[in-house]
Residue, then its C-alpha position, 0 to 999 in steps of 0.5 A: x500529597x496534599x492529604x499527607x501535608x494536612x495530616x502532618x499539620x494536624x498532629x502539630x500541637x504548637x500552633x505557632x510552628x503549625x502556622x509557620x509550616x502552613x505558610x511555607x507549604x502553601x507558598x512554595x511546596x503546594x504550588x509545586x505539587x499542583x503543577x506536577x499533578x497538572x502535568x501528570x494529568x496532561x501526560x495521561x491525556x496525551x497517552x490515552x487519547x492517542x488512538x490505537x490502530x484497529x487493523x482495518x483503518x489502513x486496508x488497501x482496496x484495488x480495482x480497475x476501470x477503462x479510461x472512458x468509465x473513470x469517475x473523478x468524483x468516485x466515493x473512495x477509488x482513485x488512480x494509482x498514478x494521477x496522470x493515467x486518466x489523460x491520454x498520452x500522445x506519440x511524437x511523430x519525430x520520435x517514431x521516425x527516429x526509431x524507424x530510421x536509427x533504431x532504438x526503442x520508443x514506448x507507444x502505449x500500455x496494455x493490460x493482459x488478462x492472463x495468468x501472471x506466470x504466462x505474462x512473465x513468460x511472454x515478456x521474457x521471451x523477447x517475442x517480436x510482434x507487428x503493427x502499423x502506424x497510420x498517418x494522414x498520408x499512409x500506413x507504415x509497418x512497425x515491429x514491436x515487443x513487450x516490456x513489463x510496466x513496473x510503475x504500479x509495483x513501484x507505487x506499492x513499494x513507495x507506500x510501504x516506505x510511508x507505512x514504515x515512516x508512520x510506524x504502521x504495521x505493513x500488510x501485503x497489498x493484494x493487487x492482482x492486476x499490477x503485474x499484468x501491465x506491459x509497455x508496447x515498445x516500437x523497435x523498428x519498421x519499414x518506411x519513414x513517416x514525414x515530419x509533417x504527417x499526423x498520426x491517426x492511429x497505431x495498431x498492433x497485433x499480439x497474435x493469439x494474445x489479442x483476445x486478452x489485451x486491453x488498452x486504456x485500463x486504469x488501476x485504482x485504489x483507495x489512496x487519495x493524495x492530499x495537501x494539508x496545512x497546519x491548524x495553528x502554529x507549531x508548538x515545541x514538543x515535550x523534548x524541547x528539540x522538535x515541534x508539533x504540527x497539528x493537522x485537523x481531520x474534521x473536514x476530510x473525515x475522521x473515520x479514514x486512515x492517514x499517512x504523512x509522506x516525509x519530504x526527506x530523511x529525518x523530517x518526521x520523528x514520529x506521528x500521533x493520531x487522536x480522534x480528530x487530529x494528526x500530530x506530526x513531530x518534526x524538526x521543522x519549526x515553520x508552518x507549511x503544507x504536508x503531503x498526506x495519503x488518505x486511506x479512504x474507508x470504502x462505502x457502498x456505491x449505487x452508481x457507476x460500472x465496475x468492470x473489474x472485481x474490487x479486492x482487498x487485503x482486509x482480514x475477516x473480523x473474528x475473535x480468533x483474529x483479534x486475539x492473534x493480533x495481540x500476541x507477539x509470538x507466532x505459533x509455528x504450527x500448521x493450524x496457525x498457517x491455516x488460520x493466517x491463510x483463511x483470515x483474509x477475505x481474498x482467500x474465500x476462493x482458496x482452500x489450504x490442503x497441506x504444508x510441506x517443507x522440502x529442499x530447494x532444487x532451483x529448477x523452476x525458473x518461474x514458480x506458480x506464485x510470485x513474491x508481492x513484498x520483494x522490497x521488504x529486506x531481511x538483513x539477518x538471513x540470506x536466500x541461499x540455503x533456505x528450505x522451501x515451505x510449499x503450501x498446497x491449495x485447491x480452489x474452493x468451489x463452495x465459497x460465496x462469490x467464487x464464481x465472480x473471480x475471473x480465472x486469470x486472478x486465482x494465481x494472484x490471490x494465491x500469491x497474496x496469501x503465500x506472501x503474507x505467510x512469508x512475512x510470518x516465516x522469514x526463515x523459509x522460502x514460501x511457494x504455493x502449488x495446486x494439489 
């Protein structure tokens, strides 16, 4: 624009008119042009400095450990529930009340090292087991049953909502352990402990499942809960309605993924991520604390005991995978389904043998695989009348690391890849089978 004005001035032969126009342009017009150019440069900086999601910054890693081996200063693994690393106590008065009047009381939790389908059948059977409450005055026989512990499944569902609020694409969480936790419920017994007695021990017998039950197991993942404060005062956003709250990431690490958990509906309009800052656009005009979930980047650990295998929903890094993420259209072919399945590191022990579209017979109450994203709703389609996409797998004996996968996890890994295929093909009901 300045060059255009200079060109027009150079063509004017009347010097007096040239001087008048030059004064007019310099005093009013050029200031407006310079202001517009400065605002355009700032807008370009805001757009191009915002970081693009590389697809791996928000990968979820999970594992487990015993309560005795829990490391509170682990490099990247944290309890899914902060209260898990503390022992819970059983109230004697509540035990006596259940024995006397009936009802249910949770005694403790267990992890079952069995296939998820087998654990589900055991829970749904309502089978009654027996045990003893040992006090300082004697022992009392009790009756117990098992109930699925859904606390960790609910934590994954909460994480899904946080992903939506932050505008981050959701990828199925590969958690082969979450569906195998059960609550041990006291349902009755013989004899009534006195209120003055102190519980020394509670023992239960799950008969043939005793060899597979583990007590005091803590599920871990690489999601850390942080409380972060604004760096500076909030400034009005470009819409002149909301405010921008800037959270500095220099102390907590710029290489990790960050998710802001909104305190209520409509509290967060959108979130921008730059190299060193997280900008929250919100109607909140006062500075304060923000609850942030830090998806920690895994590092190699040289100390500590890893009793249970570390697994993740990370994809293999390849040109084909990076190119496919840039495409908005899903290629509906069997080769594309195979690419989706084998793009995950968790699929190294599986090999896709075939894909078959069949009618739903509705006879199998407990299919071999189970959905990992039941909270993802489809408001367009209904489950009734859907055809079944049956994915046939076989174990990949030659895969590196396959020998380190416990047998009770294979079905869960299959459920993970089938659930991810389900996200691409919502018009079908996807199931996995062994062939």
